[in-house]
ROKOLMAR-363385 format. One record per residue (C-alpha): residue in one letter; x, y, z. Coordinates in steps of 0.1 Angstrom, whole numbers, padded with zeros to 4 digits, always signed. Layout:
! ROKOLMAR-363385
AXYZ ...
//
This chain:
! ROKOLMAR-363385
M-0172+0035-0029 C-0165+0013+0002 L-0138+0017+0022 P-0119-0012+0026 P-0127-0023+0061 P-0096-0021+0082 N-0098-0048+0114 V-0110-0043+0142 T-0075-0049+0163 G-0058-0031+0144 N-0045+0010+0147 L-0041+0029+0112 H-0007+0024+0095 L+0004+0044+0065 G-0013+0019+0040 H-0042+0026+0052 T-0039+0065+0054 L-0027+0063+0016 T-0059+0046+0011 V-0080+0075+0034 A-0060+0102+0013 I-0070+0090-0024 Q-0107+0081-0012 D-0113+0111+0006 S-0096+0132-0020 L-0117+0115-0048 I-0150+0116-0030 R-0149+0152-0014 W-0140+0162-0053 H-0170+0147-0069 R-0190+0161-0035 M-0180+0198-0046 R-0188+0190-0083 G-0225+0183-0071 V-0221+0146-0077 P-0246+0127-0051 T-0218+0106-0035 L-0217+0079-0008 W-0191+0066+0011 V-0194+0037+0034 P-0176+0033+0067 G-0166-0007+0079 C-0147-0025+0101 D-0136-0062+0099 H-0138-0083+0126 A-0104-0102+0121 G-0112-0136+0128 I-0077-0148+0142 A-0065-0119+0151 T-0091-0106+0176 Q-0094-0140+0188 V-0052-0137+0198 V-0056-0102+0208 V-0085-0116+0235 E-0066-0147+0240 K-0038-0128+0252 S-0057-0103+0275 L-0078-0132+0292 W-0044-0152+0301 H-0027-0118+0311 N-0057-0104+0335 K-0071-0135+0348 Q-0054-0166+0338 L-0077-0180+0318 R-0077-0199+0285 R-0105-0196+0258 Q-0107-0233+0271 D-0115-0226+0301 L-0147-0199+0297 G-0166-0222+0268 R-0176-0211+0234 D-0198-0193+0248 K-0187-0172+0272 F-0154-0167+0256 V-0172-0148+0227 E-0191-0125+0249 E-0155-0115+0262 V-0145-0109+0225 W-0179-0088+0221 K-0171-0067+0253 W-0134-0058+0240 K-0147-0050+0209 H-0171-0025+0225 E-0148-0014+0247 K-0116-0007+0221 G-0133-0016+0186 D-0139+0023+0181 E-0103+0029+0178 I-0100+0023+0143 Y-0130+0048+0137 N-0113+0079+0157 Q-0082+0073+0137 L-0102+0074+0104 K-0117+0106+0116 R-0083+0120+0130 I-0067+0123+0093 G-0105+0136+0077 A-0121+0109+0062 S-0156+0120+0054 L-0175+0087+0056 D-0209+0084+0059 W-0209+0073+0098 D-0245+0064+0098 R-0237+0037+0074 A-0212+0021+0092 N-0206-0014+0090 F-0193-0041+0117 T-0190-0073+0098 M-0203-0093+0127 D-0236-0072+0134 E-0264-0092+0131 K-0279-0073+0093 F-0241-0082+0079 S-0241-0116+0096 Q-0274-0121+0081 A-0260-0116+0046 V-0232-0138+0053 R-0254-0167+0068 E-0278-0163+0033 A-0246-0163+0007 F-0231-0199+0024 I-0268-0214+0023 R-0272-0202-0010 L-0242-0213-0026 H-0243-0244-0008 D-0274-0253-0023 E-0265-0247-0051 G-0234-0270-0051 V-0207-0241-0050 I-0199-0248-0015 Y-0189-0284-0007 R-0172-0305+0020 S-0143-0325+0010 N-0111-0339+0032 R-0082-0322+0015 L-0048-0305+0027 V-0049-0270+0045 N-0024-0248+0055 W-0028-0255+0096 S-0010-0232+0124 C-0006-0255+0156 S-0004-0229+0175 L-0038-0211+0169 N-0054-0244+0164 S-0070-0234+0129 A-0067-0238+0090 I-0054-0202+0081 S-0052-0182+0043 D-0026-0184+0019 I-0024-0147+0027 E-0015-0152+0062 V+0015-0176+0057 E+0046-0154+0048 Q+0073-0177+0028 E+0106-0167+0043 Q+0134-0178+0023 I+0165-0191+0041 S+0201-0195+0023 G+0207-0225+0040 R+0216-0242+0079 T+0196-0216+0102 K+0178-0217+0136 R+0146-0205+0143 H+0121-0194+0176 V+0090-0214+0170 P+0061-0210+0196 G+0058-0241+0221 Y+0098-0250+0219 E+0122-0238+0246 E+0150-0240+0222 P+0155-0230+0186 V+0151-0252+0159 E+0172-0261+0127 F+0161-0256+0093 G+0179-0256+0059 I+0192-0287+0062 L+0184-0321+0040 V+0187-0353+0054 Y+0199-0382+0031 F+0183-0416+0047 S+0178-0453+0029 Y+0148-0474+0028 P+0154-0515+0023 I+0139-0531-0007 D+0122-0561-0007 T+0149-0572-0036 G+0180-0566-0006 D+0190-0532-0023 E+0181-0501-0008 I+0171-0467-0018 T+0188-0435-0006 V+0160-0403-0003 A+0166-0365+0011 T+0145-0345+0027 T+0138-0314+0049 R+0113-0330+0076 I+0124-0361+0083 E+0095-0364+0111 T+0070-0369+0083 M+0085-0405+0072 L+0065-0418+0096 G+0034-0412+0066 D+0056-0422+0037 T+0031-0446+0016 A+0054-0442-0016 I+0086-0433-0033 A+0091-0417-0062 V+0113-0415-0090 N+0115-0399-0124 P+0107-0428-0154 N+0138-0411-0173 D+0163-0415-0145 S+0183-0445-0158 R+0197-0449-0119 Y+0163-0465-0105 K+0146-0478-0134 K+0153-0512-0118 F+0133-0498-0089 I+0101-0491-0104 G+0073-0518-0094 R+0093-0530-0064 Y+0084-0521-0028 A+0105-0505+0002 I+0101-0516+0031 H+0094-0492+0060 P+0121-0494+0088 L+0100-0483+0116 N+0067-0495+0109 K+0072-0523+0084 S+0047-0513+0060 R+0051-0521+0021 L+0061-0487+0005 P+0057-0489-0035 I+0083-0473-0060 V+0063-0455-0083 A+0075-0437-0114 D+0062-0395-0120 L+0075-0373-0143 R+0070-0345-0115 V+0103-0357-0097 D+0131-0338-0100 K+0162-0357-0110 D+0185-0331-0095 F+0171-0331-0063 G+0186-0347-0033 T+0190-0381-0043 G+0167-0383-0072 A+0143-0402-0053 V+0115-0385-0030 K+0095-0401-0002 I+0057-0396-0007 T+0041-0384+0025 P+0004-0374+0009 A-0010-0363+0045 H+0015-0337+0052 D+0027-0317+0017 Y+0009-0301-0012 N+0034-0318-0038 D+0025-0352-0020 Y-0006-0348-0021 E-0010-0341-0059 M+0012-0369-0067 G-0011-0395-0039 R-0041-0384-0057 S-0024-0397-0094 H-0010-0429-0079 I-0039-0435-0057 L-0019-0441-0024 D-0030-0441+0011 S-0028-0412+0034 V-0016-0413+0069 S-0018-0387+0091 V+0013-0389+0117 I+0010-0352+0130 D-0019-0337+0147 E-0032-0301+0151 A-0017-0296+0181 G+0020-0307+0164 L+0018-0337+0183 M+0027-0369+0167 T-0001-0396+0164 G+0001-0428+0168 E-0013-0440+0134 S+0020-0449+0119 S+0042-0457+0154 V+0035-0455+0185 Q+0070-0451+0194 F+0067-0412+0188 Q+0028-0410+0202 G+0028-0372+0217 M+0061-0363+0206 K+0059-0324+0200 R+0066-0326+0160 F+0101-0310+0157 H+0111-0331+0191 A+0103-0362+0170 R+0128-0351+0146 K+0156-0355+0160 A+0143-0394+0178 I+0140-0402+0137 L+0173-0398+0127 N+0184-0414+0158 V+0165-0445+0152 L+0179-0444+0115 K+0213-0439+0125 D+0211-0469+0148 K+0197-0485+0121 G+0226-0479+0099 L+0204-0461+0076 Y+0211-0425+0076 K+0235-0412+0052 E+0245-0375+0054 T+0232-0340+0063 K+0232-0312+0038 E+0226-0274+0037 N+0200-0269+0023 P+0184-0229+0007 M+0147-0234+0014 I+0114-0216+0019 L+0096-0217+0056 P+0062-0213+0055 I+0058-0190+0084 C+0023-0179+0101 S+0023-0146+0103 R-0002-0147+0133 S+0014-0167+0154 G+0052-0169+0142 D+0047-0208+0142 I+0060-0229+0109 V+0025-0236+0094 E+0019-0275+0091 P-0004-0292+0059 L-0029-0314+0075 L-0059-0331+0056 K-0088-0319+0071 P-0126-0320+0060 Q-0130-0287+0055 W-0160-0263+0035 Y-0145-0254-0002 V-0159-0227-0032 R-0157-0243-0064 C-0139-0210-0079 E-0136-0221-0119 S-0167-0213-0131 L-0167-0179-0115 A-0128-0170-0118 K-0141-0174-0157 Q-0169-0146-0153 A-0145-0127-0135 M-0116-0126-0158 R-0145-0120-0194 A-0154-0093-0173 V-0120-0074-0179 E-0118-0088-0215 T-0150-0074-0223 G-0139-0036-0207 D-0174-0043-0184 L-0145-0039-0150 K-0117-0021-0154 I-0085-0024-0133 K-0064+0004-0133 P-0032+0003-0135 E-0035-0014-0164 M-0003-0039-0158 W-0023-0055-0131 V-0048-0068-0157 K-0020-0097-0165 T-0016-0107-0127 W-0053-0107-0127 N-0057-0134-0151 Y-0028-0151-0141 W-0045-0154-0109 L-0079-0164-0120 G-0062-0187-0145 D-0049-0212-0121 I-0072-0205-0096 K-0077-0234-0068 D-0111-0240-0049 W-0111-0217-0016 C-0109-0235+0019 I-0134-0212+0035 S-0132-0231+0071 R-0116-0219+0102 Q-0113-0234+0137 L-0120-0207+0154 W-0145-0195+0180 W-0147-0160+0169 G-0163-0155+0137 H-0195-0162+0116 R-0203-0195+0127 I-0211-0220+0094 P-0245-0221+0094 A-0243-0262+0084 Y-0260-0290+0104 K-0243-0324+0102 V-0276-0347+0103 T-0277-0380+0121 V-0307-0401+0122 K-0318-0419+0154 G-0310-0454+0153 D-0283-0449+0125 S-0305-0454+0096 L-0296-0440+0065 P-0328-0432+0038 K-0332-0466+0022 G-0312-0473-0010 D-0288-0450-0011 T-0258-0456-0025 S-0242-0421-0028 A-0200-0420-0028 D-0186-0411+0006 V-0184-0379-0003 E-0214-0375-0020 M-0230-0387+0010 E-0207-0359+0031 N-0223-0333+0016 R-0255-0346+0012 L-0258-0352+0053 W-0249-0317+0058 I-0278-0290+0059 S-0275-0254+0056 A-0296-0230+0072 H-0303-0197+0091 T-0319-0216+0122 Q-0320-0250+0134 R-0355-0255+0129 E-0349-0244+0092 A-0327-0270+0093 R-0346-0303+0103 K-0372-0295+0079 K-0346-0291+0049 A-0331-0324+0059 S-0366-0341+0065 D-0372-0332+0031 R-0342-0342+0016 L-0341-0376+0031 G-0377-0383+0031 I-0374-0386+0066 N-0398-0376+0097 Q-0385-0345+0116 D-0389-0365+0148 M-0360-0390+0138 I-0337-0361+0127 E-0311-0350+0151 L-0287-0321+0140 K-0251-0306+0151 Q-0240-0276+0137 D-0207-0273+0126 D-0182-0258+0145 D-0160-0237+0127 V-0165-0204+0118 L-0158-0189+0082 D-0129-0171+0068 T-0130-0135+0075 W-0122-0132+0035 F-0156-0147+0027 S-0177-0122+0049 S-0152-0094+0033 A-0159-0103-0001 L-0197-0097+0004 F-0193-0062+0017 P-0201-0038-0014 F-0237-0053-0018 A-0242-0070+0022 A-0231-0029+0033 H-0260-0020+0018 G-0287-0044+0032 W-0288-0076+0007 P-0303-0100+0007 E-0331-0079+0013 Q-0340-0053-0014 T-0334-0017+0000 T-0332+0014-0012 D-0299+0020-0006 L-0288-0011-0026 A-0311-0003-0056 Q-0296+0033-0059 Y-0256+0026-0043 Y-0252-0007-0059 P-0230-0015-0078 C-0200+0011-0064 S-0189+0034-0089 L-0154+0024-0080 M-0128+0001-0056 E-0096+0015-0043 T-0073-0008-0026 G-0035-0014-0020 R-0023-0037-0049 D-0014-0066-0025 I-0047-0081-0018 L-0061-0078-0054 F-0065-0117-0053 F-0077-0124-0018 W-0101-0094-0017 V-0108-0075-0050 A-0112-0107-0069 R-0133-0127-0043 M-0157-0100-0040 V-0163-0099-0081 L-0169-0139-0075 M-0192-0132-0049 G-0209-0103-0071 L-0213-0121-0102 K-0229-0151-0081 L-0253-0135-0056 T-0261-0104-0076 N-0258-0111-0111 K-0237-0075-0110 L-0196-0070-0110 P-0194-0050-0073 F-0184-0020-0089 N-0168-0009-0126 E-0137+0001-0124 V-0105-0007-0092 Y-0078+0011-0087 L-0052-0001-0070 H-0022+0021-0052 S+0010+0006-0039 M+0024+0000-0009 V+0040+0025+0013 H+0076+0016+0025 D+0103+0038+0041 A+0127+0063+0026 H+0152+0034+0020 G+0126+0017-0001 R+0121-0015+0027 K+0089-0025+0035 M+0075-0011+0070 S+0086-0039+0095 K+0086-0034+0136 S+0118-0053+0137 L+0139-0026+0110 G+0118+0001+0135 N+0107+0021+0102 V+0069+0010+0109 I+0050+0047+0114 D+0020+0059+0130 P+0007+0084+0110 V-0007+0098+0143 D+0029+0100+0152 V+0034+0121+0125 I+0006+0141+0127 N+0014+0150+0160 G+0050+0145+0160 I+0070+0123+0184 S+0101+0120+0203 L+0131+0092+0197 Q+0120+0082+0230 G+0089+0079+0221 L+0095+0059+0190 H+0114+0032+0213 D+0088+0029+0237 K+0065+0017+0210 L+0087-0004+0201 S+0073-0026+0231 Q+0034-0022+0221 G+0015-0040+0201 N+0007-0077+0192 V+0042-0080+0178 K+0068-0088+0202 L+0103-0083+0194 D+0129-0106+0211 A+0162-0091+0224 K+0188-0089+0190 E+0153-0078+0167 L+0146-0050+0197 K+0185-0039+0190 L+0179-0036+0152 A+0152-0018+0154 I+0164+0010+0177 A+0195+0016+0159 G+0171+0020+0128 Q+0150+0042+0145 K+0183+0062+0156 A+0194+0064+0121 D+0165+0073+0102 Y+0150+0097+0136 P+0174+0108+0152 N+0153+0139+0169 G+0120+0120+0167 I+0098+0130+0143 P+0083+0169+0141 E+0049+0176+0144 C+0034+0179+0104 G-0005+0177+0109 T-0028+0158+0087 D-0035+0179+0058 A+0008+0179+0054 L+0007+0140+0054 R-0023+0135+0031 F-0008+0159+0004 T+0026+0140+0009 L+0014+0108+0003 C-0009+0116-0028 T+0022+0134-0044 H+0036+0098-0053 K+0035+0083-0085 A+0012+0053-0070 Q+0002+0036-0101 G+0033+0006-0102 Q+0059+0023-0086 D+0058+0013-0044 V+0054+0046-0021 N+0091+0054-0002 L+0078+0080+0024 N+0101+0106+0038 I+0096+0120+0070 N+0113+0153+0052 Q+0091+0154+0022 V+0059+0156+0047 Q+0080+0185+0065 D+0087+0201+0034 Y+0048+0202+0025 A+0039+0214+0061 H+0058+0246+0053 F+0039+0245+0022 C+0006+0246+0045 N+0022+0274+0062 K+0026+0295+0030 I-0011+0289+0024 W-0020+0299+0060 N+0004+0336+0055 A-0008+0339+0019 A-0045+0341+0035 K-0031+0361+0062 F-0015+0385+0035 T-0050+0387+0017 L-0073+0388+0047 K-0051+0422+0058 A-0050+0435+0021 L-0087+0431+0016 G-0094+0447+0051 D-0123+0448+0073 D-0153+0458+0047 F-0145+0445+0023 T-0175+0428+0004 P-0166+0405-0028 R-0179+0419-0067 P-0181+0397-0094 L-0148+0397-0114 E-0168+0410-0145 E-0176+0444-0127 V-0138+0453-0116 S-0124+0438-0151 Q-0121+0470-0168 S-0095+0476-0141 F-0070+0443-0146 S-0035+0449-0146 P-0017+0425-0166 M-0005+0405-0137 D-0045+0403-0128 H-0052+0389-0161 W-0020+0363-0158 I-0032+0351-0121 L-0065+0343-0133 G-0054+0328-0161 K-0027+0306-0140 L-0061+0295-0116 S-0078+0283-0148 A-0052+0265-0155 A-0045+0247-0123 A-0083+0237-0121 E-0083+0220-0154 T-0054+0200-0147 C-0068+0194-0112 N-0099+0180-0128 T-0084+0161-0152 G-0061+0147-0125 F-0089+0132-0103 Q-0106+0122-0132 E-0071+0099-0142 Y-0065+0093-0107 D-0032+0111-0117 F-0027+0124-0079 P+0010+0136-0088 C-0005+0158-0111 V-0035+0174-0088 T-0006+0180-0062 S+0020+0193-0089 A-0008+0219-0101 I-0021+0228-0068 Y+0017+0234-0052 R+0027+0253-0090 F-0003+0275-0087 W-0001+0284-0046 V+0036+0291-0045 L+0047+0296-0078 H+0022+0317-0089 L+0003+0330-0064 C+0025+0336-0038 D+0062+0341-0052 V+0046+0363-0083 Y+0014+0379-0077 L+0014+0387-0037 E+0047+0403-0049 T+0038+0423-0075 I+0005+0438-0060 K+0024+0451-0030 S+0031+0486-0048 I-0007+0489-0063 L-0021+0479-0023 Q-0001+0507-0012 G-0009+0530-0041 S-0034+0554-0048 D-0051+0543-0076 E-0090+0533-0067 A-0097+0514-0093 A-0066+0492-0096 I-0068+0483-0059 M-0100+0471-0061 A-0094+0453-0088 A-0062+0434-0074 Q-0083+0428-0039 N-0116+0409-0057 V-0087+0389-0081 L-0069+0383-0043 H-0098+0376-0029 H-0111+0350-0057 C-0077+0334-0062 L-0080+0327-0023 D-0109+0314-0024 A-0113+0290-0055 G-0074+0285-0039 L-0083+0269-0009 C-0116+0250-0029 L-0092+0235-0053 V-0067+0221-0022 S-0096+0210-0002 P-0102+0175-0011 L-0062+0170-0004 M-0064+0195+0028 P-0096+0194+0045 Y-0089+0206+0078 L-0066+0237+0063 S-0085+0246+0034 E-0124+0244+0057 E-0104+0267+0084 L-0095+0294+0063 Y-0127+0293+0039 Q-0147+0301+0073 R-0125+0331+0073 I-0124+0347+0040 P-0155+0370+0032 R-0184+0354+0011 R-0198+0368-0016 P-0229+0380-0016 G-0257+0350-0026 D-0231+0326-0021 D-0246+0304+0008 Y-0222+0275+0014 A-0213+0265+0051 S-0182+0248+0046 V-0158+0244+0018 C-0164+0206+0015 V-0197+0213-0006 A-0184+0248-0023 A-0182+0242-0060 Y-0150+0229-0075 P-0137+0253-0096 T-0135+0245-0131 P-0122+0264-0162 D-0158+0277-0172 K-0165+0289-0144 L-0136+0316-0145 P-0123+0341-0166 T-0109+0332-0202 R-0073+0330-0203 S-0053+0355-0225 K-0025+0339-0238 Q-0007+0371-0255 I-0007+0384-0218 E+0007+0348-0204 D+0031+0346-0229 D+0045+0380-0227 I+0046+0377-0187 D+0067+0340-0194 Y+0095+0363-0215 V+0099+0387-0188 F+0101+0361-0162 G+0130+0347-0187 A+0151+0385-0177 V+0138+0379-0140 Q+0151+0344-0135 S+0186+0358-0152 I+0190+0387-0128 R+0182+0367-0097 S+0209+0339-0109 L+0234+0366-0111 Q+0224+0381-0078 G+0231+0341-0065 Q+0263+0336-0082 Y+0278+0369-0074 G+0262+0364-0034 V+0246+0404-0038 K+0219+0409-0012 S+0224+0441-0010 S+0196+0470-0014 K+0219+0489-0035 K+0213+0470-0064 H+0213+0482-0102 V+0205+0464-0132 T+0204+0475-0171 L+0187+0458-0194 C+0200+0463-0230 C+0175+0450-0258 N+0182+0444-0294 D+0155+0465-0311 T+0127+0489-0299 E+0096+0461-0296 T+0113+0442-0274 R+0120+0474-0249 T+0085+0483-0249 K+0074+0451-0238 L+0097+0453-0211 S+0090+0488-0200 N+0056+0478-0196 Y+0063+0451-0170 S+0090+0472-0158 S+0072+0475-0122 V+0071+0436-0123 I+0110+0428-0131 S+0116+0454-0106 A+0097+0435-0078 L+0105+0402-0089 S+0142+0407-0088 R+0140+0426-0061 C+0159+0452-0077 P+0152+0493-0067 S+0166+0502-0096 V+0159+0486-0134 D+0169+0505-0165 I+0156+0493-0202 T+0173+0504-0228 S+0174+0493-0269 G+0209+0500-0289 G+0236+0525-0273 S+0261+0512-0254 P+0260+0489-0222 P+0277+0494-0190 T+0309+0474-0188 T+0325+0486-0155 R+0322+0459-0127 C+0291+0443-0143 A+0280+0408-0143 K+0264+0399-0177 A+0236+0374-0189 T+0221+0369-0221 V+0185+0364-0224 H+0159+0353-0252 Q+0191+0361-0274 N+0184+0396-0277 I+0180+0408-0242 D+0209+0414-0222 V+0214+0421-0188 Y+0239+0438-0167 L+0239+0436-0129 N+0261+0462-0116 L+0285+0452-0091 Q+0301+0484-0076 D+0281+0493-0049 A+0260+0460-0043 I+0291+0435-0033 N+0324+0439-0015 I+0352+0434-0049 K+0376+0423-0025 E+0363+0393-0008 A+0343+0384-0038 L+0374+0379-0053 Q+0390+0360-0031 L+0356+0332-0029 A+0360+0335-0066 R+0399+0326-0064 N+0393+0294-0037 R+0367+0277-0055 K+0383+0276-0092 A+0411+0264-0069 K+0390+0235-0054 L+0374+0229-0089 V+0408+0228-0104 G+0421+0205-0081 K+0391+0183-0085 R+0396+0178-0121 E+0430+0171-0117 K+0424+0142-0094 L+0397+0134-0118 L+0423+0134-0151 K+0448+0109-0131 Q+0421+0083-0126 M+0413+0086-0161 D+0451+0085-0175 V+0458+0042-0166 K+0468+0022-0193 D+0441+0007-0210 Y+0415+0030-0200 A+0392+0026-0228 T+0388-0009-0223 R+0395-0018-0188 V+0373+0004-0175 P+0335+0000-0177 K+0315+0020-0204 D+0291+0033-0180 A+0318+0044-0155 Q+0339+0059-0184 E+0305+0078-0195 L+0302+0089-0155 M+0336+0104-0152 Q+0337+0122-0187 N+0303+0134-0178 M+0323+0149-0143 L+0351+0166-0162 D+0327+0182-0184 K+0310+0197-0156 F+0342+0206-0138 N+0352+0221-0168 T+0319+0241-0173 D+0322+0253-0136 I+0358+0267-0141 E+0348+0285-0168 T+0320+0302-0149 V+0342+0314-0125 D+0368+0325-0147 T+0345+0349-0162 M+0333+0361-0123 L+0372+0368-0116 Q+0374+0388-0153 T+0343+0405-0142 L+0353+0414-0107 G+0387+0428-0123 E+0410+0401-0122 D+0429+0393-0154 R+0428+0355-0168 
//
C-alpha cells in the first residue's frame, strides 16, 4: 500500500488518524500472517499551502515579500522551511503507531520524484494528451494563481450577506440581484439582472430564451453598451432560464463559466475586464481602470443610476465560490493554461470497474465514480506559483521572428507547436530544431514560469514512489499496489487521477482495489471546523489537554478566526469539553475509530467513546497482570495438547471463544469490516476472558489439584498470548508492551508481537459445541440471578440462591457447573434441586428456559423495610407519569389530530409504564406487602 501523502505544512487531524488506523491494522495483519508487505510513506509538497505559509513567515519575520527575493531565493527559503518544519508530520505518524517503511519515504519534490513528474509531462505532451489552451480558470486574486476545483468551497447564502474579503477594509455585500437596462437600437430597452454588476464592462451579448414571447421581437437586434457604446447582439439560447431575473441575461464570456460556453456557441468576443490582482482593466472602459473589482461594483452602479438605467435591487439566494486557501472570492479568468485530455482516459477507468479489474468498496461509490468520469472535463494542471514542479515546457522563438516557411497552422495548433517539453533546455533546443527544421543557433527558449497542480504529481505516487520511470526492482515487485485506502472525499480528485495516469503511463491499474472510508465528524455529526471549535488534534486525545489549552490552540495554525468566530469556537469547546480532553492514549484512539461502521456512514466521534476504550485498555492490562501473577516466576508454557487431559469445561469453553474470535477477526480484516473485528476482540477480552473465565478459575488456582492448576495456567497463558496477537494490529503499543512481559514457549523466537503469527482457528484447539451450548445454558441462570440482585439491590455477601429444575437431566447439567454459577453470580450459597417444594418466604423469583425457576432469598440479604419504601416511591412516580401521559392522550379527536408516529410513541411509553408498574407490584408482593 501507499499512504495518502499528507501535506508537508499540516498537522495530523482525525481524518488522517482514521486512515492510519485502518491502513496500519491491515498492513500489520498481513505481516503477522507471513505475507510480504510494503507500506510506502510519503509527504506532499502542497504547492499553494506551503507557499502561503512561507510567505506569511517571511513577512512576519523579515517584512519581505517573495517578489523582494526573486524566484530562486524564495524557493531556497521554502526548502529551508521544509528542512526545519517538514518532518513534523512524519513524527506524528510515528506517534500514532504507523509501521511504514521509512527507508522508502517519498517527498514529492525530491529529485527522484521530480524526474518522474517531468517524464510524465513530457510523454503526455509529446503524445498530445497534454495541450495548451486559453480558457476560463478558477482564479484566486489573493494567491495570484489558478486553483483546482477541490480548493473552491461553495458557500450557500440565503440572501443579502456582508462578507469580509481579503484586500478590502469594509465588508462586501453579496446575495443581491441588480436590475438594469440596456438601450436597444430600435429605441426600446431590455432589462437584465446580475449578481456581479462589475462584469457588465465585459458584456458582449444579451441572451433570451427563443420560446419567451416577451423578447422574440428583440432577437437579432443589438443593444448599446451604455459605458463603451459597443453593440451587443441579442441572441436566442435555450439554456436561458425564463424565470430567473427578467428572463434576459447579460453574457460575459471572459468572467463566467456558463457565459463562456454560450460565447463559444454564438462566436462572441471575450473581453477581460478584471486582471489577476482583481483590478479592473482598461480594455472596455478606462474610466474604472485600476479600481478594485468590488469597488468598481459600487462605482458602476452609480453611473447606471445617473444614466437612468438602474431599475431595482432584490435579495437573491446564491452560492459564493470561496478560495479555501485564502478566503478570497474566486474570480473566473481567461488564461492560457496547460490541460490534460481526460475523456479517453476516463472511459478506460470506467471500463476497469465495469469488468471487475478494479473493485471499489463500498460499492455504493461506483455510481459516483461513473457519474464523475462520465462527465469529466479536461484537467487544468497549471498553477501560477513558485513552489512546485516547474512545468518542463519551453516557449520557442526564432531569431528574427521568422517562423518555418509554409506553416499555416491555426493559432491554437501553432501555440502548441511552439511549446517544447523536455528535461533540460539543451534537450528542448534539439527537439525544437528537429520539429521546426531550424538550426539550433536560431532558436531561443523560455521556460514556462508556472508550476504543475499538486494533484498531477500526487497522481503518479503509486509508481513514482517505486522509482518509475526507471524499471526498479521495487517497481517490478510492488507495483501495482494491492489496495488504495483513503477518504471518500478525494475519490475523484486523487483516486481517479491515479487510475488515469497509471493506465496511461504504465499500462497497468495502479491498484486492484479501492476502499473508501468516511469522514470523521464531531459527536453532533458536524464537520470539523476551527470556527466551531470542534477540530481535534489526535495528539490532544492521546496526551490529554485542558480546556484552556484547547482555547489557546484556536489562535494557532494557518486559519485565523475573527472575534465573532473565536467567541463561537470558545463556546463550542466549553460545551463539548468542559473539563478538557482526558488522556486516552494512542491505542484507545485507534481502536475507537475502527469501531465505527466506516462503510458509507460518517464517523461521529465522541471523546467519551475514546475514554471508554481507554478503560478497555486498562482491562487488558489488568488481565495480563492477573495472568502473570497466576503463572508465577518459573512458569514455562507447554503445548496445550500435553495438558488437555486435565482441561475443565471452562478451559474448553474459553479456547472455543478464542477460536471463534480469531475466525471473526480474520474474516473482518479480509472484508474490511473493522467494526466486526473490534467487536470480536472486545467480546473475547471483556465478556469471555475477564468477566467469565478469570472469575471461574480463581478457585482452581487457589486449590490443590496440581493437574487442574497446570491446565488452567497454560490455557490462561495461551489466551493472553493469542489475545494480544488478535488486538496487536489495532493496539500496537499496549500489545507490544505486554507481549514482552509474558513467558515465551520453547522454540518461539518471535522478537515482537508485530511479527508473531496471527491466530487462526486451524492453529487452535477444536471447539466443543456441546460444552459451549451447556455453558450458554448455564449463563441463562447466571443472568437471571444477577438481574434479580440488581432489581432488589442485593449487595450483601449473605446471598443464597435456589435453582429448582423441572427434571433430573437439567439438575445434573446445572450441578456440573455449580461452582461456575456461584463464581459468576457472586453467590456463596447455591442449591440446585429437582421436584419438591420451592422456597416461598421472602424470595424473589425468575424463570429461566421454562424449566428452571430461580429463587433469590432476600431475608438476610437486604433491609426489607428500606426496600419496601424504595419500591413504593418508585411505583408512585411511575403511576404519576402514567396518569400524565393518559391525560395527554385523552384529547378530542386524538385518533385523527395527532400524527400516527406520535400516537405510536405515546402508546409505547404507556406500555412501558404498565410493564414497569407490574414489575414493582411483583417486588412489593415478594417483599411482603399486599397489593
